[in-house]
N, C-alpha and C positions, 0 to 999 in steps of 0.2 A: 333316363340316361342323358347326361350332359353332352352337348356337341361342342362346348367351348374348348379351344386348344389348351393343352397342359401348359400352364404358365406358373411354375412354382415360385418364382421371384415376385409375382404379383399377388398370389393367393396364400402363400405359406411362410415365406421368409424374405426379408429384404436382401437384394442381391449384394449390396455392399457389406452387410453383416456376414453373409455366407462367404464372400470373398476374403474377408478379414480372417475368419476361422480357417479357411483353406490355406491361406498364406502361413498362418501360425503352425498348422498341421504339417506343412511340407517344408518348413525352414530347415535347410541342410540336407534335404532328401534329393535323390536323383530325378524323381518323377512322381506323378500322382495326379489325382483329379477328384472332383465331386460328381458322382453319377446319380441323376434323379430320374425316376421312372413312374409312369402311370400305365396300368394295363387293365384291359377289360376283355373277358373271354366267355364264350358260350358254347356248350356242347349239347346236342340233342340226339338221342339214339332211339330208334324204333326197331324192335326185335320180336319176332314170332307173333306178329299181328297186334302188338301193343306198344305203348310208350314205355321204354325201359328206363331211360335216365334223361334228366334235364337239369343242367347246371349252369349257373352264371357266377363268375368270379370277378371280383374287382380288387385291385391292390395298388398301392403306391408306396414309395419310400425312397431312401437314398443309400448310397454306398460311398464311403470316404476311404481313399486309398493313399498311402505313402509308400514309395519304393526306394530302397537303397541297396545297391548291389543285387544280391540274390534274395534279400529280405523283403517281405511285403507285410505292411501293417494294414489291416482292413477291418472296418466296422460298418455296420448297417443298421437301419431302423425303419420301421413302418411310420414313424412320426417325423414329418419334415418340419423341423422347427430349430430355432437357434439353440434351445436347451439341449435337444437331442444331438445336434452337431457338436456342441461343446463336449458332451460325454464321449462322442466318437473320437474326438481329437485326442483325448487321453490315451485311447487304445492305439491309434495308428502311430503316435509318436514313439511307441516302443520299438518300432523298426528302424528309427533314425539313431544309430549309435554314435557316429562321429560325423560332423557336418561335411557335406560334399562341396567341392569348389564350384561346380557348375551344374545347372539344371538342364535336363534333356530338352532338345529343341521341340517346339510345339508342332503338332500336325499342320499341314497346309490346309487352308480352308477350301470349301467347294460349295457351289450352288446346285450341283447336279442332283436330280431326283430320279430314281429308278422305278418309282411306283407312286401311286396317288396317296394323298393324305386322308383319303376317304375312310370313314369308319364302317366296315362291312356289317357290323352288328345291327345297323339301322336299316338294312336293305329290305327287310320284310318283317312284319309283325309276327309275334310268337304263334298265334293261331294258324297263320298261313304256312309256317314251317311244319307244324304238326300235320296239316292237311296234305302238304307235299309228301311227307314221309308215308302217310297212309296210301297216297296215290302210287308211290314207288313200290310199296309192298304188294298192292293189288296187281300192278303191272308185272312184277316178277313172278307172282303165282299164276298169272294168266298165260305166261309164255310156255310153260311146260308142266304137265300134270305131275312130273317127278319132283317138282320143287316142294320140299317139306318145311323149309324154313328160309326166311329172308331177313337180313339185317341191314340197316342203313344208318349212317351217322353223318350229320352235318355239323361243322364246327367253324367258328369265326373268332378272331381276336384282333385287338387293336392295341399296339404298344407305342407309347410316346416317351421319348427320352430327351433329357437335356444334360449336357456335359459342361461343367464349369472348370476351367483351368486358370492358373495364376498368370499365364503368359500369353493368352490369346482370347479371341472372342468366343462367346458361348457357341456350342455346337448342339443342334437339335435334329431329331429325326422322328417321323411319324410312320409307323410300319403296320400296314394291314396284312391279314392272313386269313385265307379260307381253305377249307378242305372238305372233301366228301369221300366216305368209304362205304363200300357195298360188299356184302358177303351172301352167297347163295349156297344152300345145302340141298342136294338132290338125293333121292333114294330109289334104288332099283334092285329087285331080287334080294332084298335084305342088306344090300351094301349102300353105304352113304359116303358121299364125297363133297368136298367144299371147293368153291371158287371165290376168290376175293380180288377186288380191284379198288383203286382210289385215285385221287388227284386233287390238285389245288395250287395255290400260289398267292402272290401278293397283289390281289385285285378285288374287285367288288364281288359280293355274293350273288347279285341279281342274275348274272349270266349263268351261274352254276345251277340255279333253280329252274331253268328252262328245260322242257322235255328233250330238246335236241342235245342237251348236255348229258342228262342222267340216264336216258333210255339206252344209249350205246354202252354205258358202263354196266348196266344191269345185264344186257345181252352178253357182254364179254365175261362177266362173272359166271353166268350160266354156262357159257361155252366151256370154260375151264373146268367147272364142276362136272359137266356131262363127259368131257374128255377123260377125266380121271376115273370114271366108272369103268372104262375099258383098259385102264393102265395095267401093265404087267410088272412083276417085280424087277427092280433095276439090277443089272449085273454088278459085280464087284471086281476090282482090279485096276491096274494101270492102263489107261487108254487115252486116245485123243479126244479132246473136248471142243465142241463148237459152242460159243456163247452168243446169245442173241444181243441185239442192240438195245440201248436204253437202260432199263432198271437193273440188268445184270451188272452194270457199273458199280453196284453196291459192293461187289467183291473187290473191285479196284479201290473203292473208298476205304474199306475196312483193312484189307490186307496190305495196301500200299500207302494210302493217304495218311493214316495216323502216323506211320513211320516217317513221314516227311514234315511233320509239325516241329517247329523250332525247339521247343522245350525238350523233347525226347532226344534230339540230336545234340543240343548243348550239353546235356547230362550224360551223353554216351549210351543211352539205354535203347536207342532205336537200332533195328537191324541195318539201317542205312547210314549210321553214324560214321564219319570219317571217309565217306565215299564221294564227296563232292568233286565233280569233274571227271568221275570215272563212269564207265559203262555199267549200267545196272539192268538194262532191258535190251531186247532185240532191236536192231535197226528199224526205224520207222515208228517206234513207239514215242509219242509225245503226249505228255500229261499236263493238264493245266488245272489250276484252281481259280475260278473266275466269279467274283462277287458282283460283277457289273452288268449281268444280263437282266434287262427290264422284266419286272413282274414275276421273276422266278422265286421259288420258295427259299432257296439258299442265298439270295441276293441281299445286299445291304448297301445303302447309299454311303454310309460311313460305318465303321466298326464301333464297338462299344468303348473305345478309347478316343474316338474322334478322328481317326485316320480314314482318309478316303479309301473305299474299296478299290481293288485293282484286278487286272487280268494277269495272273502270275504263272509263268511257265516253270514247272518243277522238273520235268524230264523232257529233254529235247533230242529226238532221234536216238533214244536209248541212253543218253548221257544225263546224269544227275546234275542239274545246274542251280537248284535253289530249294529253299524251304519256306514254309508258311510261318510268318512271324507276328507276334504282338510287339509292343514297344519294349518291354523289359528284356525279352530274349534277344531281340534284334540288337539292342544296345550292348548286351553282354557278349554277343557274337560278332560285333563290329560291322553289322549290315543294316540297311534301312528297314523299317517296319513295312509290312506288305498289306496292311488292312485286314489282318486276320485275328485281331484281338477281340474275342467274343465272350459274352457271359450270358447265363440263363436269365438272370434278373439282377436287380439292385442288391440282392442278398448274396451275390457271388462276385468274386474277383475275376477279371478277364484272364484268358490264356489263349495260346494259339489254337485256332479251330478252323476247320474247312468251311467253305461256302458252297459253291457248285464245283465239284471235282469231276473231271471227265478226260477221256482220251480222244484225241483227234482221229478222224477217219483216214482210211488208206485208199487203196485202189482196187481191191479184190471184191468181186461180186459175192454176196453171201452164199449163193448156191454153189459157186465154184469151190469154196473152202469145205463145204459139206461133202462135195463130190470127192475130195481127197482123203476122206476118212474111210479106212477099211473096216474098223470096228470101234465104235465109240458112242458118245452121248452128245445130243444137241440140247443144251439147256437154255430155256427161254425165260423162265421165271424163278425167282429165289424167295425163300422165306427167311427164317432166322439164321444167324451164324455167330460164331465165336472166333476171336482173333487174339493172339498173344503179341503185343506190340514189340516186345524185346527181340523176338525172332521171326515175326511175321506169319507164324503158322496159323492156318485158318481151317474151319469146318463150316460149310454152308449147305443147307438143305434146299433141294429143288422143288418148286411147286408146279412147274410145267417143264417136262423134259421128254426126249424121244430117243429111242434106239436108232443108231445109224450103222448100217452094214453095207459094205461095198458101195459107199457113196450115196445110198438111198436112205431117206428118212422113213423110219418104220413106226412101230407101235409106241404109244406113250408109255412112260415108266413111272412107277411110284417108289418112294423110299430111297431115292438117289441123294447122296451127299458128295460134295466135292471137298477133297482133303489135300492140303499142300501148304506152301509158304509163299508169301508175296514175292520175295527176291528171286526165288527159283522160277515161279510162274511167269514173271516178266521176261525172263530169258528164254522161255519155251514158247513164246508167241511166234507162230509160224506164218500167220496171215492176218491182215487187218482189213476189215470190210469198208466199203464205200458208203455205208449207211448210218453214220454216226447220228445219234439222237440222244436227247436228255430224257430223264424219267418224267413221269406224269405229275410229280409234285407231292410225294408222300414221305420223303426222307426225314428222319430224326436221328441225331447223332448224340451218343452219350460219351462223356469223358469226365472222370473224377467226380461223378455224381451230378454233373451238369448236363442238361439236354438243350440242344439248339436245332432249329430247322436247317436242313441242308438239301442240296441237289446232287445227283450223280448222272453219269452218262458215259456211253462208249459206243463204238461201232461193233458189229459182229466180229468175233475173234476166233481164231483157231489156235488152241494151245495143245502142244504135244506132250504126251506122257504124264497126265495128271491122275492122281489116285481117286477112284470112285468107290465110295462105300455104298453097297446095295444090299438087297434082301433076297436076291435069287440064289438058289443052291446049285 
């Protein structure tokens, strides 16, 4: 594996030739760029005492984009060459119907780096990674005789991008990513339950491979699995819900965050369209999207259009004050881009996407908000969910939740789902905890077939009158 930095204008195509093609492609357009990328990724999974999968992927290519009004011409190729770019030019020119008088202002440059250039795939040889997964499997099985299956995955990737524009200096970014996932299945009296945890970020893999990192993760996965052995069927009905801090912010991400992306609001398809400057949440609710947090999974030094990432306030004290924007939607809506133009790879055009989306903390101790619940649910962990962007309606399944009666946390429950809509849930927030934290670095976000890494976070919250779907009769 090469450690040489990605330098496409030295190894694939002359920069002046690429710039000449780019200028011809964008003549008369509003905006556009040449996006070049090289990516390396590795995933190794150990399951049920054996190596289950091992994969290494390498890809590189370019995407050429011309933008005029609402039209986008986009073409991509795995071949970075003058010949391939000339073919792409013929496609993107179809979007330029009539010449535009002025070209969009270029993004401001930055030398800020939020993470290292280090390639985490080189932190350990392949045999050492296999030995580590074997050690993790043995450790998990030795903790409790009820463990019948243990699964562990370690993954690393290194993405390098170069963005060429006709009106500014080249923009480049080198993005590391690591992740570890652990799942434990326990069995008792014929019943099986699962506990899963994970974490990662934009940093070296070496620290993640240390026992002091992965042993606590295994113990936590085991704790969740054992806890669910004693879970009782969840009740159903409308009741007060307390949400834990951190990962439960995925509900905020899905039910609210997507609705605050610029394209949905420009087109009027978001539940929040036309509400800028109005109260959409309870007082005290402040929501940010922040791509500037060092080493976080959702952070980016620059977005995939070359705009510097930013700390953007979306909701302030319950008032909607902004949206997340890429360059195209920002221009059409008459506002500045916010550094949220993201794409899955060179084969995809950018669009407004979240980075690290979270709610700021309040002043209430988590125990005090639980004490106010007469009958309800305390939800700490979430699994899968579904959301309709047009109305914000969501359904989320709980992976760790507890009954609350008369202010006391009781038995764990299974089969609980939270049902509602983001706009209503925001207004039903009755208390905001003083324990805000971000998730452990496991988030992926899908939109229009594209997946990008993201972060979420929130403090503990008390939401009044949310619908719980359960299995208790």
